[in-house]
C-alpha positions as CSV (number, residue, x, y, z in Angstrom):
1,M,0.0,0.0,0.0
2,I,2.8,2.4,0.9
3,K,4.7,1.6,-2.3
4,R,1.5,2.3,-4.4
5,S,1.0,5.6,-2.6
6,I,4.6,6.7,-3.2
7,A,4.2,5.6,-6.8
8,A,1.1,7.7,-7.2
9,L,2.9,10.8,-5.8
10,A,5.9,10.1,-8.1
11,L,3.7,9.9,-11.1
12,A,2.1,13.3,-10.2
13,L,5.6,14.8,-9.7
14,T,6.6,14.0,-13.2
15,L,4.4,16.9,-14.3
16,L,6.1,19.4,-12.1
17,P,8.8,20.3,-14.7
18,L,6.1,21.2,-17.1
19,H,4.5,23.5,-14.5
20,L,7.9,25.1,-13.7
21,A,8.6,25.6,-17.4
22,A,5.2,27.3,-17.7
23,L,6.2,29.6,-14.9
24,H,9.3,30.7,-16.8
25,A,7.4,31.2,-20.0
26,E,4.8,33.3,-18.2
27,E,7.5,35.5,-16.7
28,K,9.0,36.2,-20.1
29,A,5.9,36.5,-22.3
30,K,3.1,37.6,-19.9
31,P,0.3,36.4,-22.2
32,P,-3.3,37.2,-21.4
33,A,-4.5,34.6,-18.9
34,D,-7.4,32.5,-20.1
35,D,-10.1,31.3,-17.7
36,A,-9.0,27.7,-17.6
37,R,-5.5,28.7,-16.7
38,V,-6.7,31.1,-14.0
39,R,-8.9,28.4,-12.5
40,Q,-6.0,26.0,-12.4
41,M,-3.9,28.5,-10.5
42,I,-6.8,29.3,-8.1
43,G,-7.2,25.6,-7.5
44,Q,-3.7,25.3,-6.2
45,M,-4.5,27.9,-3.6
46,V,-7.3,26.0,-2.0
47,L,-6.8,23.4,0.8
48,V,-10.0,21.9,2.2
49,G,-11.4,19.5,4.7
50,F,-13.9,16.8,3.7
51,V,-16.4,14.5,5.4
52,G,-15.9,10.8,5.3
53,D,-13.3,8.1,6.0
54,K,-14.0,5.6,3.3
55,P,-13.6,5.7,-0.5
56,D,-17.4,5.4,-1.2
57,D,-18.4,8.2,1.3
58,E,-20.1,11.0,-0.5
59,G,-17.8,13.7,1.0
60,F,-14.7,11.8,-0.3
61,R,-16.2,11.3,-3.7
62,I,-16.8,15.0,-4.0
63,V,-13.3,16.1,-2.9
64,I,-11.6,13.5,-5.2
65,D,-13.7,14.9,-8.1
66,Q,-12.5,18.4,-7.2
67,V,-8.9,17.1,-7.1
68,A,-9.3,15.6,-10.6
69,H,-10.8,18.8,-11.9
70,E,-8.0,21.0,-10.3
71,R,-10.4,22.8,-8.0
72,V,-8.2,22.1,-4.9
73,G,-4.5,21.9,-4.4
74,G,-4.6,20.2,-1.0
75,V,-6.7,18.5,1.7
76,I,-6.6,18.5,5.5
77,Y,-7.5,15.6,7.7
78,L,-9.5,16.0,10.9
79,G,-10.2,13.2,13.4
80,R,-13.5,12.3,11.6
81,N,-11.5,11.2,8.5
82,I,-9.3,8.7,10.3
83,R,-10.7,5.2,10.7
84,S,-7.4,3.3,10.6
85,L,-3.9,3.9,9.2
86,R,-4.6,1.4,6.4
87,A,-7.8,3.3,5.4
88,V,-6.0,6.7,5.6
89,T,-3.2,5.4,3.4
90,N,-5.7,4.1,0.9
91,L,-7.5,7.5,0.7
92,N,-4.2,9.4,0.3
93,E,-3.1,7.0,-2.5
94,Q,-6.4,7.6,-4.3
95,L,-6.1,11.4,-3.8
96,Q,-2.6,11.6,-5.2
97,S,-3.4,9.3,-8.1
98,E,-6.2,11.7,-9.3
99,A,-4.0,14.9,-8.9
100,K,-2.4,16.4,-12.0
101,T,-0.1,18.3,-9.6
102,P,1.0,16.7,-6.3
103,L,-1.4,17.5,-3.5
104,F,-0.6,18.9,-0.1
105,I,-2.0,16.3,2.2
106,A,-2.0,18.0,5.6
107,V,-2.7,17.2,9.2
108,D,-2.3,18.9,12.6
109,Q,0.1,16.5,14.3
110,E,1.8,18.6,16.9
111,G,2.0,16.2,19.8
112,G,0.2,16.2,23.1
113,R,-3.4,17.2,22.9
114,I,-3.2,18.3,19.3
115,E,-2.9,15.0,17.4
116,R,-5.3,13.7,14.7
117,L,-3.5,10.4,14.5
118,T,-3.5,8.6,17.8
119,K,-2.8,5.3,19.5
120,A,-6.5,4.4,18.8
121,V,-5.4,3.8,15.2
122,S,-2.0,2.4,16.3
123,F,-0.1,5.6,15.6
124,K,2.8,6.4,17.9
125,E,1.8,9.5,19.9
126,S,4.2,12.2,20.9
127,P,4.5,14.5,23.9
128,S,3.3,18.1,23.8
129,A,5.7,20.8,22.8
130,S,5.9,22.0,26.4
131,D,6.8,18.5,27.7
132,V,9.3,18.0,24.9
133,A,11.2,21.2,25.8
134,R,10.9,20.6,29.5
135,T,12.3,17.0,29.4
136,M,14.5,16.7,26.3
137,K,17.4,18.3,24.6
138,P,16.9,19.4,21.0
139,E,18.8,16.4,19.7
140,E,16.5,14.1,21.7
141,A,13.4,16.0,20.4
142,K,14.6,15.5,16.9
143,V,14.4,11.7,17.4
144,V,10.8,12.0,18.7
145,Y,9.8,14.2,15.7
146,A,11.6,11.9,13.2
147,A,9.4,9.0,14.4
148,M,6.3,11.3,14.0
149,A,7.4,12.3,10.5
150,V,8.1,8.6,9.5
151,G,4.6,7.7,10.5
152,L,3.0,10.6,8.6
153,A,5.0,9.9,5.5
154,N,4.2,6.3,5.5
155,A,0.5,7.1,5.7
156,G,0.8,9.5,2.7
157,F,0.9,12.8,4.5
158,N,3.4,15.4,3.1
159,L,2.5,18.5,5.2
160,N,2.4,18.7,9.0
161,L,0.8,22.0,10.2
162,G,3.4,22.7,12.8
163,P,5.5,23.5,14.7
164,V,3.9,26.1,16.9
165,V,6.4,28.9,17.4
166,D,4.1,31.0,19.6
167,L,5.8,32.1,22.8
168,N,4.2,30.9,26.1
169,V,3.7,34.5,27.1
170,N,0.3,33.7,28.8
171,P,0.3,30.2,30.3
172,S,-3.5,30.6,30.8
173,N,-4.0,31.2,27.1
174,P,-7.0,28.9,26.3
175,I,-5.7,27.8,22.9
176,I,-1.9,27.8,23.3
177,G,-0.4,27.9,26.8
178,R,-3.2,25.9,28.5
179,L,-2.9,23.1,25.9
180,G,0.9,22.8,26.2
181,R,1.4,23.8,22.5
182,S,4.3,26.2,23.1
183,F,7.9,25.1,23.6
184,S,8.7,28.0,25.9
185,A,8.4,31.7,26.7
186,D,12.1,32.1,25.6
187,P,12.2,32.8,21.8
188,E,15.7,31.3,21.4
189,K,14.5,28.0,23.0
190,V,11.4,28.0,20.8
191,S,13.6,28.4,17.7
192,K,15.9,25.5,18.7
193,Y,13.1,23.0,19.3
194,A,11.1,24.2,16.3
195,R,14.2,23.6,14.1
196,A,14.5,20.1,15.5
197,F,10.8,19.5,14.5
198,I,11.4,20.9,11.0
199,E,14.7,19.1,10.3
200,A,13.2,15.8,11.4
201,H,10.2,16.2,9.1
202,R,12.3,17.4,6.1
203,A,14.5,14.3,6.4
204,H,11.4,12.2,5.7
205,G,9.9,14.3,3.0
206,V,7.3,16.1,5.1
207,L,6.8,19.9,4.8
208,T,6.0,22.0,7.9
209,A,4.3,25.3,8.7
210,L,5.3,27.7,11.4
211,K,2.3,29.1,13.3
212,H,0.6,31.3,14.3
213,F,2.0,34.5,12.7
214,P,2.6,37.2,14.1
215,G,2.1,35.5,17.5
216,H,-0.9,34.0,19.4
217,G,0.9,33.2,22.6
218,S,-0.2,36.2,24.6
219,S,-3.9,36.0,23.7
220,I,-6.7,35.6,26.3
221,A,-9.2,34.5,23.8
222,D,-9.6,31.7,21.3
223,T,-9.9,32.6,17.6
224,H,-11.8,29.4,17.0
225,K,-14.7,31.0,18.9
226,G,-14.4,34.7,18.1
227,T,-12.2,37.8,18.1
228,A,-8.9,37.7,19.8
229,D,-7.1,41.1,20.2
230,V,-3.5,40.9,21.3
231,S,-2.7,44.5,20.9
232,D,-2.2,45.1,24.6
233,T,-0.3,41.9,25.4
234,W,1.9,41.2,22.3
235,K,5.6,42.0,22.3
236,D,8.0,42.3,19.4
237,N,10.1,39.3,20.6
238,E,7.2,37.1,19.5
239,L,8.6,37.6,16.0
240,S,12.0,36.3,17.0
241,P,11.4,32.6,16.1
242,Y,10.1,33.6,12.7
243,R,13.2,35.8,12.1
244,D,15.5,33.0,13.1
245,L,13.9,30.3,11.1
246,I,13.4,32.5,8.0
247,G,17.0,33.5,8.2
248,S,18.2,29.9,8.4
249,G,16.0,28.8,5.6
250,D,13.9,26.6,7.8
251,A,10.5,28.0,7.0
252,D,8.6,26.0,4.3
253,M,5.3,27.7,5.1
254,I,4.1,30.3,7.6
255,M,0.5,30.2,8.9
256,S,-1.2,33.5,9.4
257,A,-3.2,33.9,12.6
258,H,-6.7,35.5,13.0
259,V,-5.5,37.7,15.9
260,I,-5.9,41.4,15.8
261,N,-2.6,43.2,16.5
262,R,-2.6,47.0,16.3
263,N,1.1,47.1,17.1
264,I,1.8,46.5,13.4
265,A,1.6,49.7,11.5
266,G,-1.4,49.8,9.3
267,A,-3.0,46.6,10.7
268,E,-5.5,48.5,12.9
269,G,-8.5,46.2,13.7
270,T,-8.1,43.7,10.9
271,P,-7.2,40.1,11.8
272,A,-3.6,39.4,10.8
273,S,-4.7,36.7,8.3
274,L,-6.5,39.4,6.3
275,S,-4.1,42.3,6.9
276,P,-1.8,43.4,4.0
277,A,0.2,45.4,6.5
278,T,0.9,42.2,8.5
279,L,1.5,39.7,5.7
280,T,2.8,41.8,2.8
281,G,4.3,44.7,4.8
282,L,5.8,43.0,7.8
283,L,6.3,39.3,6.7
284,R,7.2,39.8,3.1
285,K,8.9,43.2,2.9
286,T,10.4,43.7,6.3
287,M,11.2,40.1,7.3
288,K,12.0,39.0,3.7
289,F,9.9,35.8,3.7
290,K,9.7,34.4,0.2
291,G,7.9,31.1,0.9
292,V,4.3,30.1,1.1
293,V,1.9,31.8,3.4
294,I,-1.0,29.6,4.5
295,S,-4.0,30.9,6.3
296,D,-5.4,29.4,9.5
297,D,-8.9,27.9,9.0
298,L,-11.0,30.7,7.4
299,Q,-14.1,29.2,8.9
300,M,-13.1,30.0,12.4
301,G,-15.2,32.2,14.6
302,A,-12.9,35.2,14.4
303,I,-13.5,35.3,10.7
304,I,-17.0,34.0,9.9
305,R,-18.6,36.1,12.6
306,T,-17.2,39.3,11.3
307,R,-17.4,39.2,7.5
308,S,-19.0,37.5,4.5
309,L,-17.4,34.5,2.7
310,D,-16.7,36.5,-0.4
311,E,-15.1,39.3,1.5
312,T,-13.0,36.8,3.4
313,I,-11.8,35.2,0.2
314,R,-11.0,38.6,-1.4
315,Q,-9.1,39.9,1.7
316,A,-7.3,36.7,2.3
317,V,-5.8,36.7,-1.2
318,L,-5.1,40.4,-1.5
319,S,-3.5,40.5,2.0
320,G,-0.9,38.0,0.9
321,N,-2.1,34.4,1.7
322,D,-1.0,31.9,-0.9
323,V,-3.0,28.9,0.4
324,L,-6.6,29.4,1.8
325,V,-7.6,26.8,4.3
326,F,-11.3,25.8,4.7
327,A,-11.3,22.9,7.1
328,N,-15.1,22.3,6.8
329,D,-15.2,21.4,10.5
330,K,-18.4,22.7,12.2
331,H,-20.5,23.4,9.2
332,P,-19.1,21.5,6.2
333,D,-19.7,23.0,2.8
334,P,-18.3,20.7,0.1
335,A,-19.1,23.4,-2.6
336,I,-16.5,25.8,-1.1
337,P,-13.8,25.0,-3.7
338,D,-16.1,25.6,-6.6
339,H,-17.4,28.9,-5.1
340,I,-13.8,30.1,-4.5
341,S,-12.9,29.2,-8.1
342,D,-15.9,31.1,-9.5
343,F,-15.5,34.1,-7.2
344,L,-11.8,34.6,-7.7
345,L,-12.1,34.1,-11.5
346,Q,-14.6,37.0,-11.6
347,E,-12.3,39.1,-9.3
348,A,-9.3,38.4,-11.5
349,R,-11.2,39.4,-14.7
350,R,-12.0,42.8,-13.3
351,N,-9.0,43.5,-11.1
352,P,-5.4,43.1,-12.4
353,V,-4.1,43.3,-8.9
354,M,-6.1,40.1,-8.0
355,L,-4.8,38.3,-11.1
356,S,-1.2,39.2,-10.2
357,R,-1.7,38.0,-6.6
358,I,-3.1,34.6,-7.9
359,Q,-0.1,34.2,-10.3
360,E,2.3,35.0,-7.5
361,S,0.8,32.5,-5.1
362,Y,0.7,29.8,-7.8
363,R,4.4,30.3,-8.5
364,R,5.3,29.9,-4.8
365,I,3.1,26.8,-4.3
366,I,4.5,25.0,-7.4
367,R,8.0,25.7,-6.3
368,L,7.4,24.4,-2.8
369,K,5.7,21.3,-4.2
370,G,8.8,20.6,-6.2
371,Q,10.5,19.8,-2.9
372,L,8.1,16.9,-2.4
373,E,10.1,14.9,-4.9
374,T,12.2,13.5,-2.1
375,A,9.1,11.9,-0.6
376,A,8.5,10.0,-3.8
377,V,12.0,8.8,-4.5
378,A,13.2,8.2,-0.9
379,P,10.3,6.8,1.1
380,A,10.5,6.8,4.8
381,K,11.4,3.6,6.6
382,P,9.4,2.6,9.7
383,N,11.3,2.3,13.0
């Protein structure tokens, strides 16, 4: 099963040189973008959750059709999708076999209380970030995270949405500190353990995403439920792990948070995930990040309770996100990818800035997916 999954990914990866060649051609000629091409680029920007844990479940049939028609560039697994490791591996094999471009197949597997794959399905669980940093040296942590990465790779996952690099500024934080998701309040220590996490995953062909930019550690509220304003509690040193890991080339992706942070000039009362000042101004221009920016779930309370779906999509792209996450958790909507495709196509037709943003994101995503080649040619070995 693992070999077939790897073979499916390898087959999809053979198309990457064609995509990269197309990127260079676009850079030189800049021809008018036709609708089909724009839809293809938009599809690469969409990462969705689905309902179901078997191949014949309606939710899985819908998402695999969207994969085949290039409406999505990635999927995210929640607990509801995981019946067994064998079943998950089979689903991932089918997904990759239908993809014209390799999919991001993502999961939140941080360790501790944030794990989708658990001992209930015979997956080796890992300690929380706080326990890892408290009881292990970074070299020992790397061994733990290597075992995690091997398990993910062997099940067909190529993107782990971690590590958390939020500082443990507020130990009572309901979504970070209280759940043990932060390595430390010390930014240098956070960088060291985050790097161990990243290096272990990269060694086994699994990409990672630093989160939650520009820092969620000081919040007193949970963005899953509603607005979280960190303007009075956030400090500049919460950016230190991002600076360190960007500078050392250890940031594959960075996840934008839904926190409001007025300390960033121009951000005002806009969530960071929808703020050009935060993502384009601070992260891209000031901090020189050239990789992929992935949003936190755009169906979380901090977003859906404050603006419409169309406004969310528009702001998310224009602010600088490359990958838009719709986890379809509480209120699943399998039509989301088709709606995004239709809406952004119309926006791109009327607004050259939107078209340019879509093209930029597509280029970044395709380049990052090129790194997945190691997962296809050098499969992870179980411990």
